LOTI-817223 format. One line per field, with one value per residue (C-alpha): residue in one letter; x, y, z. Coordinates in pm, 1 decimal. Each point is the difference from the previous one (the first is absolute). Last residue first. Layout:
BEGIN
residuo	[A | ...]
u	[X | ...]
v	[Y | ...]
w	[Z | ...]
***
This chain:
BEGIN
residuo	[T | L | T | R | G | E | T | E | P | L | P | L | A | L | L | V | T | A | V | L | F | A | N | I | V | L | M | I | V | A | F | G | S | A | Q | G | L | L | L | G | I | A | A | P | A | A | T | S | A | I | L | Q | M | A | V | S | Y | A | A | G | T | G | R | S | A | T | P | Y | F | E | G | N | W | T | N | W | V | G | W | A | G | L | S | F | F | A | L | A | F | N | G | L | Y | L | Q | T | L | S | D | A | T | G | F | L | F | G | G | A | C | A | A | L | V | Y | L | L | F | I | K | K | R | G | F | R | A | T | L | V | S | A | S | L | Y | G | P | I | M | M | L | A | S | L | A | A | F | A | L | S | A | D | L | T | L | G | Q | Q | A | L | L | T | P | L | W | N | Q | L | G | W | Y | G | W | S | F | V | F | N | V | L | L | A | P | I | A | V | R | A | L | G | G | R | F | L | E | L | P | N | G | I | R | G | G | S | G | T | L | E | A | E | A | D | P | S | A | L | G | R | L | V | V | R | A | E | E | Q | R | G | K | A | V | L | W | Y | P | S | E | P | V | V | A | R | L | V | F | A | W | G | G | A | A | A | G | A | L | M | I | Q | W | S | W | D | R | I | V | S | S | A | G | I | A | C | L | L | G | I | P | W | G | M | S | L | Y | V | A | A | R | G | R | V | R | T | P | V | L | E | L | F | Y | P | F | T | I | T | Y | V | G | A | L | A | F | G | S | V | V | R | L | A | I | L | M | T | A | D | L | A | F | A | S | G | I | A | L | V | S | Y | A | V | M | S | W | F | C | A | P | R | R | G | I | R | D | A | V | P | G | W | L | L | A | G | P | I | M | G | F | S | L | A | S | L | V | L | G | V | T | A | A | D | I | G | L | S | S | A | L | D | A | Q | V | Y | V | L | A | V | L | E | W | S | D | I | V | F | A | T | F | L | A | L | G | I | L | W | H | R | R | T | F | P | M | R | D | F | A | A | G | V | P | L | T | R | P | V | A | A | T | M]
u	[-611.0 | -137.0 | -313.5 | 46.2 | -179.9 | 303.4 | 299.0 | 152.0 | 313.6 | 357.8 | 167.5 | -3.6 | 128.0 | 369.6 | -31.4 | -196.2 | 246.4 | 293.2 | -157.5 | -18.4 | 367.4 | 96.7 | -201.7 | 225.0 | 312.6 | -148.0 | -97.8 | 362.5 | 123.8 | -254.6 | 112.3 | 362.1 | 280.1 | 252.3 | 198.3 | -113.8 | -359.4 | 43.9 | 153.3 | -292.8 | -240.5 | 167.1 | -5.8 | -366.1 | -86.5 | 184.0 | -199.0 | -337.8 | 88.6 | 98.6 | -315.2 | -229.8 | 162.6 | -42.0 | -362.4 | -67.9 | 188.5 | -209.9 | -326.3 | 69.5 | 78.7 | -323.5 | -197.1 | 176.1 | -244.8 | -289.0 | 64.4 | 196.0 | -75.9 | -263.3 | 247.7 | 168.6 | -328.2 | -104.2 | 324.8 | 38.9 | -328.0 | 90.3 | 352.1 | -144.5 | -206.0 | 322.9 | 185.0 | -292.0 | -76.6 | 356.3 | 150.4 | -282.2 | 54.1 | 374.2 | -34.8 | -258.1 | 204.9 | 327.3 | -183.6 | -136.3 | 339.4 | 151.9 | 257.4 | -133.6 | 192.5 | 0.9 | -356.1 | -138.4 | 178.8 | -118.7 | -359.1 | 27.6 | 148.5 | -286.9 | -242.9 | 177.9 | -28.0 | -369.9 | -84.5 | 186.8 | -171.4 | -341.6 | 20.1 | 131.7 | -228.6 | -335.7 | -216.7 | -292.1 | 131.8 | 343.5 | -159.1 | -170.5 | 298.2 | 238.2 | -198.9 | 7.5 | 371.2 | 94.0 | -246.8 | 210.5 | 343.7 | -64.1 | -4.3 | 348.4 | 121.3 | -149.5 | 187.0 | 326.5 | -26.2 | -82.9 | 302.8 | 217.7 | -125.8 | 88.7 | 346.5 | 56.1 | -54.6 | 271.1 | -16.2 | 300.2 | -199.3 | -271.5 | 249.3 | 114.7 | -356.4 | -93.1 | 298.8 | -184.4 | -304.8 | 171.4 | 200.0 | -269.8 | -262.7 | 207.7 | 178.4 | -335.9 | -126.6 | 321.6 | 10.1 | -368.7 | -23.7 | 286.9 | -190.5 | -307.2 | 208.9 | 125.5 | -325.4 | -219.6 | 193.3 | 118.2 | -358.5 | -38.4 | 252.1 | 245.9 | 165.5 | -246.9 | -26.3 | 369.4 | -91.5 | -184.5 | -245.9 | -267.2 | 63.3 | -282.7 | -375.2 | -263.4 | -235.9 | -333.0 | -293.2 | -290.9 | -279.3 | -148.3 | 147.0 | -154.9 | -227.5 | 314.0 | -86.7 | 361.7 | -57.7 | -140.3 | 313.4 | 220.5 | -192.0 | 13.3 | 378.8 | 24.2 | -215.3 | 218.3 | 346.0 | 174.3 | 306.0 | -93.8 | -353.0 | 132.2 | 220.5 | -287.8 | -222.5 | 253.0 | 25.4 | -224.5 | 76.8 | -145.5 | 168.3 | 339.0 | 12.3 | -87.7 | 280.5 | 254.6 | -129.9 | 157.9 | 346.2 | -15.7 | -97.1 | 289.5 | 246.0 | -124.7 | 25.2 | 347.3 | 137.1 | -115.1 | 110.5 | 353.3 | 17.9 | -85.2 | -169.6 | -319.3 | -275.3 | 76.8 | 144.9 | -311.8 | -215.4 | 228.9 | -0.4 | -379.2 | -36.9 | 210.3 | -211.9 | -311.7 | 174.1 | 66.9 | -328.1 | -161.8 | 109.0 | -295.6 | -228.7 | 171.0 | -68.7 | -369.9 | -35.7 | 169.4 | -178.8 | -346.0 | -156.2 | 205.5 | -116.6 | 271.0 | 206.7 | 272.1 | 86.8 | 55.9 | 259.9 | 176.0 | 18.9 | 121.1 | 244.0 | 322.8 | -19.5 | -118.4 | 301.6 | 257.7 | -20.1 | 216.1 | 291.0 | -36.1 | 51.9 | 318.2 | 135.1 | -106.9 | 185.8 | 323.3 | -31.2 | -69.0 | 297.1 | 232.8 | -146.1 | 57.8 | -166.9 | -315.6 | -293.3 | -265.3 | 129.9 | -153.6 | -345.4 | 40.5 | 109.7 | -295.6 | -253.5 | 147.2 | -36.6 | -363.8 | -82.1 | 153.8 | -159.1 | -348.6 | 32.6 | 145.9 | -260.6 | -286.2 | 133.3 | 49.5 | 274.6 | 131.1 | -96.0 | 73.1 | 343.2 | 60.6 | -60.5 | 178.3 | 341.4 | 47.3 | -157.5 | 247.9 | 293.7 | -95.5 | -144.4 | 342.8 | 118.0 | -321.5 | 61.6 | 364.9 | -55.9 | -65.5 | 288.1 | 232.1 | -107.3 | 71.5 | 346.3 | 58.0 | -138.3 | 246.6 | -35.0 | 21.6 | -268.8 | -213.5 | 87.0 | -61.4 | -319.6 | -134.8 | 57.5 | -145.8 | -323.2 | -232.6 | 130.2 | 21.5 | -359.3 | -29.5 | -22.1 | -143.5 | -293.3 | -84.0 | 1.2 | -218.8 | -246.6 | 6.9 | -103.1 | -275.3 | -133.1 | 14.2 | -228.4 | -225.0 | -40.6 | -91.0 | -251.6 | -153.7 | -14.9 | -191.6 | -245.2 | -84.7 | 92.9 | -226.8 | 136.4 | -119.4 | 348.9 | 178.3 | -94.8 | 133.5 | 352.4 | -42.1 | -65.4 | -343.5 | -126.2 | -368.5 | -97.1 | -158.5 | -354.3 | -69.3 | -188.2 | -367.3]
v	[-1328.7 | -352.6 | -27.5 | -204.2 | -332.3 | -185.7 | 236.2 | -85.0 | 199.3 | -140.3 | -6.4 | -383.3 | -74.4 | 26.4 | -251.3 | -248.5 | 10.9 | -43.0 | -329.9 | -105.9 | 90.0 | -218.2 | -282.7 | -0.1 | -21.6 | -288.6 | -172.8 | 13.1 | -138.3 | -286.9 | -109.4 | -18.2 | 230.1 | -171.5 | 320.9 | -0.3 | -32.4 | 313.3 | 180.4 | -108.6 | 125.5 | 340.5 | -0.7 | -103.9 | 270.1 | 292.0 | 17.2 | -64.8 | 256.9 | 266.1 | -95.5 | 54.7 | 336.0 | 98.5 | -114.8 | 234.2 | 283.4 | -41.7 | -38.0 | 328.7 | 159.6 | -129.4 | 119.7 | 337.3 | 240.3 | -231.2 | 10.1 | -286.1 | -248.1 | -193.0 | -185.8 | -163.5 | -129.7 | -168.4 | -179.4 | -65.3 | -188.4 | -231.8 | -38.9 | -108.7 | -270.2 | -95.1 | -40.6 | -177.6 | -278.5 | -49.8 | -26.4 | -227.9 | -221.8 | 7.7 | -120.2 | -265.9 | -138.6 | -17.3 | -139.0 | -283.9 | -62.6 | -54.8 | 172.0 | 350.0 | 276.7 | 251.1 | -71.1 | 15.3 | 331.3 | 134.4 | -89.4 | 185.7 | 299.6 | -13.9 | 22.4 | 318.0 | 141.5 | -91.2 | 166.6 | 321.5 | 28.1 | -84.5 | 261.0 | 273.4 | -34.4 | 18.0 | -241.4 | -74.3 | 95.2 | -136.2 | -328.9 | -80.2 | 82.5 | -174.3 | -324.4 | 11.4 | 82.2 | -289.5 | -221.4 | 73.2 | -35.1 | -367.4 | -65.8 | 150.1 | -238.2 | -293.0 | 111.6 | 42.5 | -352.0 | -142.7 | 179.5 | -129.3 | -357.5 | 25.4 | 134.5 | -271.1 | 65.1 | -102.0 | 287.5 | 160.4 | -20.5 | 201.7 | 275.5 | 0.2 | 17.5 | 274.7 | 220.4 | 285.4 | -25.8 | -5.7 | 321.6 | 137.2 | 4.2 | 122.5 | 256.9 | 126.3 | 56.0 | 174.6 | 239.2 | 88.3 | 49.5 | 250.1 | 196.1 | 6.4 | 120.6 | 293.6 | 81.1 | 38.8 | 256.5 | 150.6 | 79.7 | 222.9 | 251.7 | -79.7 | -325.0 | -126.6 | 347.7 | -27.6 | -259.0 | 262.5 | -170.7 | 268.4 | 285.5 | 11.1 | 37.5 | -228.2 | 13.2 | 172.2 | -107.2 | 220.7 | -256.6 | -173.8 | -343.9 | -15.6 | -300.3 | -192.6 | -260.7 | -84.3 | 123.1 | 322.2 | 29.8 | -37.3 | 272.5 | 221.5 | -32.6 | 98.1 | 307.0 | 108.7 | -19.9 | 223.3 | -224.9 | -104.9 | -63.5 | -237.5 | -178.0 | -67.4 | -99.0 | -275.4 | -69.5 | -269.8 | -376.2 | -212.0 | 97.0 | 101.5 | -309.4 | -226.1 | 159.5 | -71.2 | -357.8 | -96.1 | 119.7 | -147.4 | -345.4 | 3.6 | 91.3 | -272.7 | -261.6 | 114.0 | -4.7 | -357.0 | -107.3 | 117.4 | -179.9 | -341.4 | -244.7 | 1.0 | -216.5 | 21.5 | 348.5 | 124.3 | -124.3 | 157.3 | 333.5 | -8.1 | -94.6 | 302.4 | 220.5 | -130.3 | 44.4 | 370.0 | 78.0 | -51.6 | 356.6 | 123.1 | -175.1 | 199.8 | 316.3 | -86.6 | -56.8 | 326.4 | 216.3 | -145.4 | 289.9 | 268.2 | -90.7 | -108.7 | 199.2 | 174.9 | -315.2 | -177.2 | 254.4 | -5.2 | -381.2 | -34.8 | 295.8 | -158.5 | -329.7 | 180.9 | 229.1 | -239.1 | -221.5 | 243.3 | 15.4 | -375.0 | -58.7 | 211.8 | -211.4 | -320.6 | 107.7 | 57.0 | -327.6 | -194.9 | 154.6 | -85.8 | -351.2 | -92.9 | 3.3 | 187.4 | -97.0 | 14.6 | 349.6 | 130.0 | -126.6 | 180.4 | 326.5 | 18.4 | -95.7 | 238.1 | 296.3 | -87.0 | -58.5 | 330.3 | 189.7 | -110.2 | 38.0 | 351.7 | 99.2 | -94.5 | 134.4 | 355.2 | 221.5 | 163.9 | -233.7 | -299.1 | 149.8 | 47.9 | -374.5 | -107.8 | 142.8 | -132.7 | -328.0 | -35.7 | 83.8 | -304.0 | -212.5 | -64.9 | -167.7 | -200.7 | -138.0 | -74.0 | -183.2 | -342.5 | 45.3 | 100.9 | -304.5 | -224.7 | 156.4 | -104.8 | -348.8 | -67.5 | 62.4 | -219.6 | 186.6 | -306.4 | -174.6 | 289.8 | 120.3 | -352.4 | -61.6 | 336.9 | -70.6 | 53.5 | 344.1 | 118.6 | 115.8 | 137.6 | 372.9 | -71.9 | -199.3 | 265.5 | 282.9 | -207.1 | -70.5 | 372.2 | 86.6 | -260.7 | 166.1 | 340.6 | -118.8 | -200.8 | 295.9 | 233.8 | -252.2 | -47.8 | 376.7 | 34.0 | -268.7 | 227.5 | 71.9 | 285.1 | 352.6 | 173.5 | 64.4 | 13.9 | 361.8 | 82.7 | -65.1 | 277.0 | 253.4 | 156.5 | 339.1 | 31.8 | 79.8 | 345.4 | -36.8 | 199.1 | 324.0 | 19.7]
w	[-12264.8 | 32.4 | 212.8 | 315.9 | 42.1 | 132.9 | 28.8 | 341.1 | 79.9 | 15.1 | 343.5 | 31.5 | -351.5 | 96.0 | 284.0 | -210.6 | -290.0 | 239.1 | 110.6 | -365.6 | -48.7 | 296.1 | -154.2 | -306.8 | 216.4 | 200.8 | -327.0 | -114.6 | 330.2 | -10.8 | -348.3 | 107.5 | -98.9 | -226.8 | -56.5 | -362.2 | 119.2 | 210.1 | -298.5 | -218.7 | 265.1 | -20.7 | -381.9 | -9.4 | 260.1 | -160.4 | -323.5 | 164.4 | 267.9 | -251.7 | -189.1 | 297.1 | 70.9 | -365.4 | 11.5 | 291.2 | -168.5 | -312.5 | 191.7 | 176.6 | -336.7 | -150.0 | 301.8 | 26.6 | -167.8 | 87.7 | 375.3 | 162.8 | 280.2 | -194.5 | -221.8 | 300.4 | 137.5 | -325.1 | -82.8 | 374.8 | 26.3 | -286.0 | 136.7 | 335.5 | -170.8 | -177.2 | 330.5 | 168.5 | -247.1 | -126.2 | 349.7 | 115.6 | -306.1 | 59.9 | 357.4 | -83.4 | -289.0 | 194.6 | 302.9 | -216.4 | -161.3 | 342.3 | 222.2 | -58.1 | 180.7 | -286.5 | -111.8 | 354.3 | 60.1 | -335.1 | 82.4 | 331.0 | -179.8 | -252.9 | 295.1 | 112.9 | -353.1 | -14.5 | 331.2 | -86.7 | -340.0 | 142.7 | 274.0 | -230.8 | -299.8 | 176.0 | 197.9 | -232.5 | -344.3 | 95.8 | 108.0 | -329.2 | -220.4 | 241.9 | -24.4 | -379.6 | -14.6 | 226.8 | -187.4 | -312.5 | 162.3 | 73.0 | -375.5 | -25.2 | 271.5 | -189.7 | -313.3 | 192.4 | 143.4 | -345.1 | -144.6 | 286.2 | -52.9 | -370.3 | 86.1 | 262.3 | 371.6 | 250.7 | 247.5 | -167.2 | -325.2 | 173.8 | 73.8 | -362.4 | -137.8 | 253.9 | -82.1 | -169.1 | 226.5 | 340.2 | 0.8 | -225.7 | 274.2 | 295.4 | -211.8 | -132.2 | 353.2 | 102.8 | -295.3 | -38.2 | 376.0 | -24.8 | -264.3 | 223.3 | 296.7 | -212.5 | -180.5 | 308.8 | 202.4 | -331.1 | -100.6 | 305.6 | -121.4 | -278.2 | -102.5 | -257.5 | -157.4 | -92.6 | -265.1 | -213.2 | -238.3 | 18.7 | 240.7 | 251.0 | -42.2 | 150.6 | -295.4 | -66.7 | -214.6 | -104.3 | 18.1 | -305.0 | 77.2 | 346.8 | -65.1 | -108.2 | -263.3 | -91.4 | -355.3 | 146.4 | 213.7 | -308.7 | -185.1 | 310.2 | 16.1 | -366.8 | 74.3 | 291.3 | -161.8 | 255.7 | 31.5 | 355.1 | -127.3 | -267.9 | 254.1 | 238.4 | -294.3 | -82.6 | -373.6 | -137.4 | -2.6 | -283.2 | -329.9 | 140.2 | 218.3 | -293.2 | -202.9 | 273.9 | 17.3 | -330.0 | 91.8 | 350.0 | -127.4 | -249.9 | 275.3 | 235.9 | -275.4 | -104.7 | 354.4 | 69.7 | -347.3 | 70.2 | 336.0 | -144.8 | 232.8 | -205.9 | 152.2 | 372.7 | -41.9 | -180.5 | 287.0 | 260.1 | -183.6 | -41.9 | 367.8 | 98.3 | -222.5 | 175.3 | 336.3 | -78.2 | -175.7 | 338.7 | 75.6 | -206.5 | 246.9 | 276.3 | -202.6 | -24.9 | 375.7 | 90.6 | -256.0 | 56.6 | 194.3 | -176.6 | -350.2 | -246.9 | -254.3 | 202.4 | 195.6 | -333.9 | -114.5 | 337.2 | -30.5 | -360.1 | 3.2 | 120.2 | -188.6 | -314.7 | 4.1 | 144.8 | -309.1 | -199.5 | 246.3 | 51.6 | -369.9 | 18.9 | 288.0 | -174.3 | -313.1 | 191.0 | 193.7 | -320.7 | -182.6 | 286.9 | 33.8 | -364.3 | -341.2 | 94.0 | -227.1 | 273.1 | 77.9 | -324.3 | 99.2 | 330.5 | -163.6 | -238.6 | 267.6 | 258.2 | -234.3 | -73.8 | 367.5 | 114.5 | -285.8 | 100.2 | 376.2 | -25.3 | -261.3 | 236.2 | 330.6 | -127.1 | -144.7 | 322.8 | 283.5 | -224.8 | -76.9 | 374.7 | 48.4 | -320.7 | 89.7 | 353.6 | -113.1 | -285.6 | 225.4 | 214.3 | -283.6 | -148.0 | 322.1 | 19.7 | -349.9 | 75.6 | 330.7 | -151.6 | -243.6 | 283.1 | 205.3 | -299.6 | -5.4 | 361.5 | -65.7 | -282.7 | -372.8 | -309.9 | -196.2 | -75.3 | 327.7 | 240.1 | -166.6 | -32.0 | 373.1 | 96.9 | -184.2 | 297.7 | 93.5 | -361.9 | -44.6 | 354.6 | -79.4 | -345.1 | 132.0 | 257.8 | -253.0 | -236.0 | 282.5 | 86.8 | -355.5 | 26.0 | 317.7 | -170.4 | -280.7 | 232.6 | 237.0 | -285.8 | -131.5 | 346.3 | 51.7 | -326.3 | 118.0 | 289.9 | 362.7 | 101.3 | 63.6 | 315.9 | 142.5 | -336.2 | -79.6 | 349.0 | -129.8 | -258.7 | 274.2 | -66.6 | -107.1 | -87.9 | -355.6 | -40.4 | -124.4 | -314.9 | 47.7 | -83.9]
***
């Protein structure tokens, strides 16, 4: 008898009949915790601005530079790490990114002055960009097709959990150096957990011609199609120019612009929330409590989006949630009572972060395997350019004594632009990754 010839199957199709198993839960938990650490570090200094200013003897403008330094360093970092992850693999990119960040972050906690702190935060951001950029594409390449959207939105819930960790640490330890040190130490330890728990992406392994290794991973993920001859989507691996050629460019360009305007709208508010609340008469403790309650409201926002995106698709839910966030922002910006202030911000938090959960999934599904890390890199770079520019722009508006309502009007304008730019993007719910 002759041996049976294995059937040929696109690697993405090996996830279509795959069950969601305990192994997927462990992978999700590992990457979720990594995202929590990313989130904590990105906002670690926001809630200790007063200590930062007094201990280093710096003004509000310099505080703004410190707050933007990490994001500024992450911009070139993302542009490097994305193509690197496409070339050397998702797993080693995540591991070495977290290890390098941990060492640099702990070092920055001992900065002697603002100049040294800004420089070290820039370099730390360069390192952190790797795991921040790759987390979502990596996860999308390891979960079954039918639950990909819902699972990735759950992964996004790491953001408010990290935010709550930063707020909790700030309420107990109002020392900027300890905030950085704790986040850095957590990242260093978790890098080894990631390496032990999360396998390499089968999509990437197939793209590199490593068939048997891809089958081993698929067997561990309980794919019934693990023994097939697997094929990839082709394309030049890790080449940024691929994003701007042919049909992919018609998706990549508006998607990159959405990353910029949506991130500007979010970070324009988030980085200066304590200051804006102080203008409304809230004390530091009241502002921390306000921010904590807002972060809690993000969680049901994610949960509702995860259910609805599986039923109605990415596009409809994303557009609906961003428009609802605009309405919340309008109420927040025009509030003339503490009750309206809370209701407006809770609606803004609920819908804007629900929309982010959908976007983190949707955006990662636009690109083929050969360009997925690179596409994520350019997306994150656009987000980081916005998150670097937005605090400085809002700081200038505050310096010119612009009112609370004016600032919220500017932020809402970016949310409206987000909707307009997302309209031509294709639906990806239920589609096999290529």
